[in-house]
C-alpha positions as CSV (number, residue, x, y, z in Angstrom):
1,X,16.4,87.2,195.1
2,X,15.4,90.8,193.8
3,X,18.3,93.0,193.9
4,X,18.1,96.0,195.9
5,X,19.6,99.2,194.6
6,X,20.0,102.4,196.0
7,X,18.1,105.4,194.4
8,X,17.4,109.1,195.8
9,X,14.3,109.1,197.3
10,X,12.5,111.6,200.0
11,X,11.6,111.1,203.4
12,X,9.2,108.4,205.0
13,X,11.7,108.4,207.5
14,X,13.4,112.5,206.5
15,X,16.5,111.4,205.8
16,X,18.9,110.7,202.6
17,X,18.9,107.4,200.4
18,X,21.4,104.9,201.8
19,X,24.2,103.2,199.2
20,X,25.6,100.2,198.9
21,X,23.4,98.2,201.7
22,X,22.7,95.1,201.1
23,X,21.7,91.7,203.6
24,X,24.3,91.0,206.0
25,X,26.6,87.7,206.0
26,X,25.9,86.1,209.4
27,X,27.7,86.3,212.3
28,X,27.7,83.8,215.2
29,X,30.3,84.3,217.8
30,X,31.7,81.7,220.1
31,X,31.7,78.1,219.1
32,X,29.9,77.3,222.9
33,X,26.9,79.2,221.9
34,X,24.7,76.2,220.7
35,X,23.0,76.2,217.2
36,X,18.5,74.3,217.2
37,X,16.9,74.7,214.0
38,X,13.1,73.2,213.4
39,X,13.6,73.9,209.3
40,X,13.4,70.3,208.4
41,X,10.1,71.2,207.6
42,X,8.2,68.8,209.9
43,X,8.6,71.2,212.8
44,X,9.7,68.7,215.3
45,X,10.1,68.9,218.5
46,X,13.6,70.2,219.5
47,X,14.8,67.8,223.4
48,X,16.2,69.3,226.0
49,X,19.2,68.1,225.8
50,X,19.9,70.1,222.6
51,X,19.3,73.2,224.6
52,X,21.8,74.6,227.6
53,X,21.9,76.8,229.8
54,X,22.6,80.8,228.5
55,X,22.4,81.6,224.6
56,X,21.2,79.2,222.0
57,X,21.0,80.2,217.9
58,X,17.9,78.9,217.0
59,X,16.0,79.2,214.1
60,X,12.6,78.4,213.1
61,X,10.7,79.1,210.3
62,X,8.2,81.9,209.6
63,X,5.8,82.0,206.3
64,X,7.9,79.9,204.8
65,X,11.2,82.0,205.5
66,X,13.5,81.6,208.4
67,X,13.7,83.4,211.6
68,X,17.2,83.8,213.0
69,X,17.1,84.4,217.0
70,X,18.6,83.9,219.7
71,X,17.4,81.5,223.3
72,X,18.1,82.4,226.0
73,X,17.1,79.6,229.1
74,X,18.2,80.4,233.0
75,X,22.1,79.3,234.0
76,X,20.1,77.3,237.2
77,X,17.7,75.6,234.3
78,X,17.4,71.9,235.2
79,X,16.7,69.4,232.0
80,X,12.9,68.6,233.2
81,X,11.7,71.4,234.0
82,X,9.3,73.9,231.9
83,X,9.6,77.4,232.9
84,X,7.4,80.1,231.8
85,X,9.0,81.6,228.6
86,X,8.9,85.6,226.5
87,X,9.0,86.2,222.9
88,X,10.9,89.6,222.4
89,X,10.8,92.0,219.2
90,X,13.0,94.3,218.5
91,X,12.1,98.3,217.5
92,X,11.9,99.0,213.7
93,X,14.8,97.8,211.4
94,X,16.5,96.9,215.1
95,X,18.4,93.6,215.2
96,X,17.8,90.7,218.2
97,X,22.2,91.6,219.4
98,X,20.9,95.4,220.5
99,X,18.9,96.7,223.0
100,X,16.2,93.4,222.8
101,X,19.6,90.5,223.0
102,X,20.5,92.5,226.3
103,X,16.0,92.1,227.8
104,X,16.5,89.0,227.0
105,X,19.4,88.1,228.7
106,X,18.5,89.9,231.6
107,X,14.9,88.2,231.6
108,X,16.5,84.8,231.9
109,X,18.2,85.8,234.9
110,X,14.8,86.5,236.7
111,X,13.9,82.5,235.5
112,X,12.2,83.1,231.6
113,X,13.1,81.5,229.0
114,X,13.4,84.1,226.6
115,X,13.6,85.0,223.1
116,X,14.8,87.0,220.7
117,X,14.4,87.5,217.3
118,X,15.1,89.0,213.9
119,X,11.7,89.6,212.2
120,X,11.7,88.6,208.3
121,X,13.8,90.5,206.8
122,X,16.0,91.9,208.7
123,X,19.5,90.6,210.7
124,X,20.0,86.9,209.4
125,X,16.5,86.0,209.0
126,X,15.4,85.9,205.6
127,X,12.3,87.9,203.5
128,X,11.9,90.8,201.8
129,X,14.9,92.6,202.9
130,X,14.4,96.0,205.4
131,X,10.4,96.1,204.6
132,X,9.0,97.2,207.9
133,X,5.9,95.5,207.7
134,X,3.2,95.3,211.0
135,X,1.8,92.9,209.8
136,X,4.6,90.7,208.5
137,X,5.9,91.6,212.3
138,X,3.1,90.3,213.8
139,X,2.9,87.2,211.9
140,X,6.4,86.4,213.3
141,X,5.5,86.9,216.7
142,X,2.5,84.5,216.0
143,X,5.1,81.9,214.3
144,X,7.5,82.3,217.5
145,X,5.3,81.9,220.2
146,X,4.3,78.6,217.9
147,X,7.4,77.5,218.1
148,X,8.4,78.2,221.7
149,X,5.6,75.6,222.6
150,X,7.3,73.0,220.7
151,X,10.2,72.7,223.3
152,X,9.9,70.5,226.3
153,X,11.6,73.0,228.5
154,X,8.8,75.6,228.1
155,X,5.5,75.7,230.1
156,X,3.3,76.4,227.4
157,X,0.1,78.1,229.6
158,X,2.8,80.4,230.4
159,X,4.3,82.5,227.0
160,X,4.0,85.9,227.5
161,X,5.5,88.7,225.1
162,X,7.3,91.9,225.1
163,X,7.9,94.7,222.5
164,X,10.6,97.6,221.7
165,X,9.6,101.1,220.5
166,X,7.9,100.9,217.1
167,X,8.2,96.9,217.4
168,X,5.4,97.8,221.1
169,X,2.7,98.0,219.1
170,X,3.5,95.1,216.8
171,X,3.5,92.8,220.3
172,X,0.4,94.7,221.6
173,X,-0.9,93.5,218.0
174,X,-0.4,90.2,218.3
175,X,-1.2,89.6,221.8
176,X,-4.6,91.4,221.4
177,X,-5.7,88.6,218.6
178,X,-3.5,85.6,219.8
179,X,-5.0,84.2,223.1
180,X,-1.8,81.8,223.3
181,X,-0.1,84.8,224.7
182,X,-0.8,85.6,228.3
183,X,0.8,89.2,228.9
184,X,2.6,91.9,227.2
185,X,5.4,94.5,228.5
186,X,5.3,97.6,226.0
187,X,9.1,99.4,226.8
188,X,9.6,102.8,225.3
189,X,6.8,102.0,222.8
190,X,6.7,104.3,219.9
191,X,2.7,104.4,218.6
192,X,2.2,107.1,217.0
193,X,3.9,106.3,213.8
194,X,0.6,107.2,211.5
195,X,-0.6,109.9,212.7
196,X,3.0,111.3,213.0
197,X,2.9,111.1,208.6
198,X,-0.4,112.5,208.5
199,X,0.7,115.5,211.5
200,X,3.6,116.2,209.0
201,X,1.9,116.1,206.2
202,X,-0.8,118.7,207.2
203,X,-3.7,116.7,205.5
204,X,-4.9,113.8,203.9
205,X,-4.8,115.5,200.9
206,X,-1.0,116.6,201.5
207,X,-0.5,113.0,202.3
208,X,-1.7,111.0,199.4
209,X,0.1,114.3,196.9
210,X,3.7,114.2,198.5
211,X,4.2,111.9,200.5
212,X,2.0,108.4,199.0
213,X,3.6,108.8,195.7
214,X,7.2,108.1,196.7
215,X,6.0,104.8,198.2
216,X,4.1,103.8,194.7
217,X,7.2,105.0,192.7
218,X,9.2,102.3,194.7
219,X,6.9,99.6,194.6
220,X,5.8,100.1,190.8
221,X,9.9,100.1,190.3
222,X,10.3,96.9,192.0
223,X,7.4,95.5,190.2
224,X,8.8,96.3,187.2
225,X,12.9,96.2,187.6
226,X,14.0,94.3,190.8
227,X,14.9,97.1,192.3
228,X,13.6,98.0,195.9
229,X,14.5,101.7,196.9
230,X,16.0,102.6,200.4
231,X,16.1,105.5,202.6
232,X,17.9,106.4,206.2
233,X,16.8,105.1,209.4
234,X,19.3,107.5,211.3
235,X,20.5,110.9,210.1
236,X,24.0,110.9,209.4
237,X,25.4,114.2,208.4
238,X,23.9,117.8,208.9
239,X,21.8,118.2,206.2
240,X,19.6,114.8,206.9
241,X,19.6,116.0,210.7
242,X,17.5,119.2,209.1
243,X,15.4,117.1,207.9
244,X,14.6,114.1,210.0
245,X,11.9,113.7,212.5
246,X,12.9,114.6,216.5
247,X,12.9,110.1,216.7
248,X,15.3,109.9,214.1
249,X,17.7,112.6,215.8
250,X,16.8,111.2,218.9
251,X,18.6,107.4,217.4
252,X,21.5,109.0,216.5
253,X,22.7,108.3,220.5
254,X,22.1,104.8,220.0
255,X,22.5,103.6,216.3
256,X,25.2,105.2,215.2
257,X,29.6,103.7,215.1
258,X,30.8,103.7,218.4
259,X,26.7,103.6,220.4
260,X,25.6,101.2,221.9
261,X,23.4,100.0,219.1
262,X,26.3,99.3,217.0
263,X,26.4,95.9,215.7
264,X,27.8,94.4,212.6
265,X,24.2,92.8,211.6
266,X,22.0,96.4,211.4
267,X,21.7,98.6,208.8
268,X,20.8,101.8,208.9
269,X,18.2,101.1,205.9
270,X,14.4,101.0,205.6
271,X,12.6,99.7,202.3
272,X,10.1,102.5,201.0
273,X,7.9,100.1,199.7
274,X,7.2,99.7,203.9
275,X,5.0,102.9,203.3
276,X,1.8,101.4,203.3
277,X,2.0,99.2,205.8
278,X,4.0,101.8,208.2
279,X,1.0,104.1,207.4
280,X,-2.0,102.1,208.4
281,X,-1.2,100.6,211.3
282,X,-2.4,102.1,214.4
283,X,-1.8,100.4,217.4
284,X,-5.0,102.5,219.0
285,X,-7.3,100.8,217.0
286,X,-7.1,97.7,219.2
287,X,-6.5,98.9,222.6
288,X,-10.5,97.3,223.4
289,X,-9.4,93.8,222.2
290,X,-6.9,94.6,225.3
291,X,-9.1,94.8,227.5
292,X,-8.8,91.0,227.9
293,X,-5.1,90.7,228.5
294,X,-2.5,92.0,231.3
295,X,-0.8,95.2,229.5
296,X,2.9,96.1,231.5
297,X,4.1,99.7,230.2
298,X,7.7,101.1,230.7
299,X,8.3,104.3,229.0
300,X,10.8,107.3,230.6
301,X,9.5,110.8,231.6
302,X,11.8,112.2,229.3
303,X,10.6,110.0,226.1
304,X,9.8,111.8,222.9
305,X,7.5,109.3,222.9
306,X,5.9,109.3,226.5
307,X,3.1,111.4,225.1
308,X,2.0,108.3,222.6
309,X,2.7,106.0,225.8
310,X,0.8,107.4,228.2
311,X,-2.5,108.3,225.3
312,X,-2.0,104.2,224.7
313,X,-1.9,103.3,228.5
314,X,-5.5,105.5,229.1
315,X,-7.1,103.8,226.1
316,X,-6.5,100.5,227.9
317,X,-9.3,98.9,230.8
318,X,-7.7,95.5,231.6
319,X,-5.1,94.4,234.2
320,X,-2.6,97.4,233.7
321,X,0.8,98.4,235.2
322,X,3.4,101.1,234.9
323,X,6.6,102.2,235.4
324,X,7.4,105.7,234.4
325,X,11.6,106.2,234.1
326,X,12.6,109.5,235.9
327,X,14.2,111.6,234.2
328,X,14.5,108.5,231.3
329,X,14.5,109.6,227.6
330,X,13.3,106.9,225.0
331,X,16.5,105.4,224.1
332,X,17.9,105.3,227.4
333,X,15.7,102.2,228.4
334,X,17.7,100.8,225.3
335,X,21.2,100.1,227.6
336,X,21.3,102.2,230.1
337,X,21.4,99.6,233.4
338,X,20.2,102.2,235.6
339,X,16.7,101.9,233.5
340,X,17.2,98.3,231.9
341,X,17.6,97.2,235.3
342,X,14.5,98.7,237.2
343,X,12.5,97.1,234.0
344,X,13.6,93.6,233.6
345,X,12.4,94.0,237.5
346,X,9.2,95.3,236.8
347,X,8.6,93.3,233.4
348,X,9.4,90.0,235.6
349,X,7.2,90.9,238.7
350,X,4.3,91.3,236.9
351,X,4.1,88.6,234.6
352,X,4.8,86.5,237.1
353,X,1.6,87.4,239.4
354,X,-0.1,85.6,236.5
355,X,1.6,82.5,236.2
């Protein structure tokens, strides 16, 4: 495994560099939580007796690397039943212990088997640390669907998907191209990252001259030395806040120490080599493929990402519904019960209408 070395970089996110960042040690709390894996190379079917109602710790393969996840069975699950299932992927750099774990637990209480996973490179999953690659995460969603469909408890004909923030774009990408996914939900979707960078730089010429070289230099250095260049996702100092984009400033209310998203397995960092993939990905490029799949969109009317969510919703012509959370900002939908609970109910009712 090549090393992670922190050196000064500028602004994929608009902040400064991390120091002392490394992959966190595994932290699985609670002896009562069951652990299941299919990493024996055989993709074995996991027997019902290996899973229990409530939270189960599971791991499975994605392109030769381990995915770590929480799998929730409804509290009233009875052995021999088959239940619909939902794959849930996180915001950019997010991990299963944060908002997607909350949604997974609450949606399991609505009768679904739910799977909240760490994308490769984040949390407790294997892979190039802190590399945000939308296409790699889409592959992780595909393999999460594959894993769920090996479980005897899962109704393989009724597998759904949900994504948060930037992860909503990845979830919609996977749903558009994987016919095993029956419907998709997008919660607080942040879908305008690629166009935001172009707007920030003013023109493609400026983008290529002033931003792309940073990612290119990071990639070259990694190839030659094995050292990766990391930048902060969330600005922490007043100086960092001055140069950060609005979405980064907003992240402060959820991710910083003492906030709801402050968990041991999350790191305030992103590989600068993420730039190529992030700049090339736009959820708006394949909205036409979503005409064939039901889509549920949840966003706050005060969210800095609301305009992008509205644009996406208006662009799709298939079965669709939306829930506009009055008074909610982007990050309120991550954890505040007054917004999370209606979102969970709406997602559940929407998905159940297609079973």
